[in-house]
N, C-alpha and C positions, 0 to 999 in steps of 0.2 A: 562489809565496811561501808560507813556512811558516805554520802555523796560529798566529794570535795571538789572545789572549783578547779584546782590545778592538776587533778588526776583524771584525765579524760579516757574512759574505757575504749572509745572508738579509736583514739590516737594510739593507745597501747596495742590494740589489735592490729593496727597498720604496721607498727614496729615489729610485732611478732616475737619470736622466742630467741632473739639474738641476745647474747650475754656480753657484758662489759668485763673483759678479762684484763687484769693488770699484767704488765710484761716484766717489770723489773723490781718490784718492791719486796719480793720474798727471796730469801737466800736459796740458791739453786733455781732451776727453772720450773715453772708450773707445768705439771704433766696432766693435771685435771683441775677442775675448779676448786676442789676442796681437799687436795692432798697437802698436808702441812709438813714443812721441814722440821717443825719443832716437836719433839717427843720427850717422854720421860717424866720428870718431876719438877718441882719448884715453879709451878705455874699457878696462877690465881684463878679460881672459879669466877666466871663472868655471868653466864646466863644459860637457859635451856633453849633448845629448838626441837621441833618435831622430828621424830625418827624418820629417816629416809632409807629406802631400799639400798643395801650395800654398806650401811654404817656398821662398824663392829659392834656386836652385841654387848661386849664388855663395857661400852660407853653409855649404855642405857642406865638411867637413874631409876632403879627399881622401887625405891622409896616413893618417888614422885608418882610412879605408876600405881602403887598401892593407894595413894591418896586421890588420884585424878582419873584413873583408868585410861591414861594416855601414855603412849610410848614417847618419852622425852630423852634427848641426848644431852649430856653435860658438855657445855662449851667452856673452855678455859681461855685465858687472856691471849695465849700464844698459839691457839689451835685453829684459827681461821687464816685463810690465805691473805686476805686483804682487809685493811681498814681504810675506808674511803671518807674523805672530808669534802663536802660541797661548799665552796666559798662563794657566796652570792653578794654582789655589789648592790647596795640599796641607796646609794647616794642620789642626790636630786637629779643629776644628769640622766640617770637611768629611767626617770619618769617620762622622758620625751617620747612622743609618738607623732607620726604624720598621718597614720591611718591604721586601723585595726588595733594591735596590741602595742603597748609601750615596751621599751626594752626591759623594764623591770618585770612586767607581766610575762613577757616571753621567757625571761630568766627563771621565773617561778615555775612555769610549765616544764621547762627543761630540767630544773632541779628536782621537781617532784617525780618526773619520769625516771631520772637517773637513780634517785633514792629507791623507787619501786624496783628497778632492775637489780640493784645491788642486793636488796633484801630478798627478792625472789630467788636469787642464786645463793642465799644464805651467807652473804658477806655483811660486815658491819658498815654502817654509814652514819656519819654525823654531819652537822651543818653549822656554818658560821655565816651570819649576815653582818655586813660591815658598812660603816659610813662615818666620815668625820673623825677618824681615829678611834672610834669605839666599835665594839663587836659583841654580838650575841652568839654564845657558843652552846651548842647542843652536842654532847658526847656521843660517839658512835655506838650503836647497838644493831642487832640483826633480827629483832623480833617484829612480827606484824604490828604489835602494839606500838612499837617505836616509830613505825611508818606513820601512824596516826599523829604522833607528836610532831613529826616533821611537817606533815601536811597542815596541821593546825597553826604551826608557826608561819607557814607561807600565807595562810588565809588572812592573818592579821598584819602582814608585813606592809609597811608604808615607806615610800621613798622620801629622802630629805637629807640635807647636810652636804658638805663639800667632800670631794674625793680625797682621802688621805690613806690610801691603801698600803703604802710601802711599810709604815711602822707596824700596822696590823699584821702584815705578812711576816715581818721579822720576828715579832712576838710569838706568832703561831709556830714558826719554824723552830724556835728555841724550846717551845713547850711540848711539841709532839715527839715523844721519846721513841716510838716505834716507826719504822719506815712505812709510809702510807701512800695511797693514791690520792693526790690533791687535784680536785676539779674546780677550776676557777671560772666564774661566769661574770663578765664585766665588760663595760665599754672602754675601759682602760684610759679614760679621760683624766689623766693625772700626769705628774712629772715622769716621763717615760724612763729616764735614766735611773731614778730612784726605784720605780716599779721593777725594772729589769734586775737591779741589784737584789731586790727582795726575792724575785723568782730564782735567781742563782743561789740564794741562801737556802731555799727549799732543796735545790738539787745538791748543794754541798752536804746537806743532812740526809742525802740518799732517798729523798721522796721522788715518786714519779708524778709528773704534772701534765694535766690536760687543760689548756687555756682556750675557753670559748670567748672569742672577741665579738661582742654583740653590738651591732650598729643598725640604726634605722635606714631605710632605703633613701630617705632625703639627705641623710648625712653622707651617704656613699655617692649619690648622684648630684647633689646640690642643684635641684631643678628650678630654683626660685627665679622669678622674673619681676622686674619693676622695683622701684624704690620701696624699701621696707625697713622696719625696725627689727633688729635681731637682739634678743635678750639672753644673757648667760643665766641659765636656770639656777646655778649654784651661787652666783655672786650678785645677781640682779643688775649687772652692768648692761647698759643699753647702747647699741650702736646703730645708726641709720646709714645704710649703704645701698648702692645699686648692685644687685648680685651679678649682673652681666659683666661688670668690670673686675670682679674679684673671683669669679668662678674658676678660671684657669689656675690662679695662684692657690686657691683653696684646695682644689683637686690634687695639685702637685704636692702640697704639704701633707695632705691626707695620705697620699701614696708613700711619701717618705716615712711618715709615722708608722704605717702598717708594715712597710719593708723593714724598718728597724726592728720591729717585734719578730717578724718572720726570720730575719737573719740571726738575731741574738738567741731566739728560742731554738732554732735549728742547731746552733753551735753548742747550746747547753743541753741538748737532748730533751727539750720540752716540746710537747705536741701543741702546735698552734692551729686553731680551727676558726677561720673567719665565719661569722654568722650574720646573715641579713634577715631582719625581722619580717620582711615581706614573704619569706619562704616558710611555709608551715613547719613548726618545730619538729613534728614527728617525721616529716620527709627529710629534713636536715639530719636528724639524729639517726634514723634508720640507715641512711646512706653513709654516714660517718661510721657507725658501728660495723656495717658490712665491710667497709674498706679497712677498718682497724683489724677485723677478724682475718681478712685476707693477708694483711701484712704480718700478723702474729703467726699464722699458720706457715707462711713462707719463711719466717725467721726460725721456726722450729725445725723445718726441713733442712735448712742450711746449717744448723748448729750441730 
């Protein structure tokens, strides 16, 4: 595969062979990564994938083998465990950075890595990048060629526009017919009540949600000192303040904002993951996936 900016081989090596296993989007409980609860007929052919040891021989496409000399397995629309959608916020506020990566660049690395993990385990992954009420939608597939499509989309991605994610989420929730794993990467700098309503809409439609709340270290600590101009990246509004006099109030409101999301998502069975861009994305992701695996294994043992 050609070199892509957001797919870092060294970072992938540090993450290792951990899989992203969905917990609740398939009827019944998953006993293996690719044991499907859907069998029989009336399913639509979707694509091929390489034959893997343990696949039933009856699923091999022998006509394709005759043409290509490769063992390929037919995949049907309802024969994979998981369809995953990565929803990446590309609004102007995501372009902020104090040092190193912007929130958007961090989100691109995270999205690329998640897409790679899903396709490596032969699940389908799609992508939606959104800003200002508009969205770019790439339908989920599970082939290596599709990974290149997603990576190329991230390569050309530019931030801009105001955050209007709630309506985008409502529209997506209505359009996704099959229960899916929804991974959201955003700073959530929008009307929190409307965003929370949209998240609950996903849950009402039986989707599983992982919410990566991405903030810059300066947004978390507010370390500024001395009189300065603060500019809203999305509106251009400018405000001159002395940070020493507003720091306490800012930190209090930020904590209330994050607490509201933690509380509402916990009640709605939505997984909320706070992310600080000063932590290398592969360290954050590997720790998160290891913790998720432990909780999933524990849940299986207790069921």
